[in-house]
C-alpha positions as CSV (number, residue, x, y, z in Angstrom):
1,M,-21.9,7.1,12.8
2,G,-18.3,6.1,13.4
3,A,-15.2,8.3,13.4
4,I,-13.6,9.1,10.1
5,L,-9.9,8.1,9.8
6,Q,-7.7,9.3,7.0
7,L,-4.4,7.5,6.3
8,E,-2.1,8.4,3.5
9,V,0.1,5.5,2.2
10,E,2.9,6.1,-0.3
11,G,5.1,3.5,-1.8
12,T,6.7,2.1,-5.0
13,G,4.4,-0.9,-5.0
14,F,2.2,-3.0,-2.8
15,L,1.4,-6.6,-2.3
16,Y,-2.2,-8.0,-2.4
17,R,-4.1,-6.6,0.5
18,Q,-1.0,-5.0,2.0
19,V,-2.6,-1.6,2.6
20,R,-5.7,-3.2,4.2
21,N,-3.5,-5.3,6.4
22,M,-1.4,-2.2,7.5
23,V,-4.6,-0.3,8.2
24,A,-6.0,-3.1,10.3
25,L,-2.8,-3.4,12.3
26,L,-2.8,0.4,13.0
27,L,-6.4,0.3,14.0
28,Q,-5.7,-2.5,16.5
29,V,-2.9,-0.5,18.0
30,G,-5.0,2.7,18.1
31,R,-7.8,0.9,19.9
32,E,-5.1,-0.4,22.4
33,A,-6.0,-4.0,21.5
34,L,-2.3,-4.5,20.6
35,P,0.8,-2.8,22.0
36,P,2.6,-0.3,19.7
37,N,5.9,-2.3,19.8
38,I,4.2,-5.1,17.8
39,V,4.4,-3.0,14.6
40,P,8.2,-3.2,14.1
41,E,8.1,-6.8,15.2
42,I,5.6,-7.7,12.5
43,I,7.5,-5.7,9.9
44,A,10.8,-7.3,10.8
45,A,9.2,-10.8,10.5
46,R,8.4,-10.1,6.8
47,D,5.7,-12.8,7.1
48,R,2.1,-12.1,6.3
49,M,1.0,-15.0,8.5
50,E,2.5,-13.2,11.6
51,L,0.2,-10.2,10.8
52,A,-2.8,-12.6,10.2
53,K,-2.4,-13.9,13.7
54,V,-3.1,-10.5,15.3
55,A,-5.2,-8.5,12.9
56,L,-7.6,-9.4,10.1
57,S,-7.5,-7.3,6.9
58,A,-9.5,-4.0,7.1
59,P,-12.7,-4.1,5.0
60,P,-12.3,-2.7,1.5
61,H,-15.2,-0.2,1.7
62,G,-14.0,3.2,2.5
63,L,-10.5,2.7,1.1
64,Y,-9.8,4.7,-2.0
65,L,-6.9,5.1,-4.4
66,M,-6.5,8.8,-4.8
67,S,-3.7,9.1,-7.2
68,V,-0.8,7.3,-8.9
69,N,2.4,9.1,-9.6
70,Y,5.2,7.9,-12.0
71,D,8.7,9.2,-12.4
72,Q,8.7,10.8,-15.9
73,E,12.0,9.2,-16.7
74,M,10.6,5.8,-16.2
75,L,7.8,6.5,-18.7
76,K,10.2,7.3,-21.6
77,P,10.5,4.6,-24.2
78,P,13.9,3.0,-24.5
79,D,16.3,4.1,-27.2
80,G,15.7,2.1,-30.4
81,S,12.1,1.4,-29.7
82,P,9.6,1.6,-32.7
83,P,8.0,5.0,-33.6
84,I,4.8,3.9,-31.8
85,S,5.6,2.3,-28.5
86,F,4.2,2.3,-25.0
87,G,1.0,3.9,-26.1
88,R,2.4,7.1,-27.4
89,A,4.4,8.4,-30.4
90,R,8.1,8.8,-30.1
91,Q,9.5,12.3,-30.6
């Protein structure tokens, strides 16, 4: 059985396969298949194709969404919205 690796990723939003791509890159660096200085280079490039050149996406099995947190202010309906809006009754 392989080693268990736990990574915690937090952000305000993610692109399609972004977390899997980040995990794959970090695994490559951890296995010394890539030098650590490649991480800021790839981030600065802001190009998914640069990442695809050096690391494939991590497989989806074993990756879990543990929680989603929202700013409570963001969830409040805007002033003037109907009595039932956004899935809840206005107070």
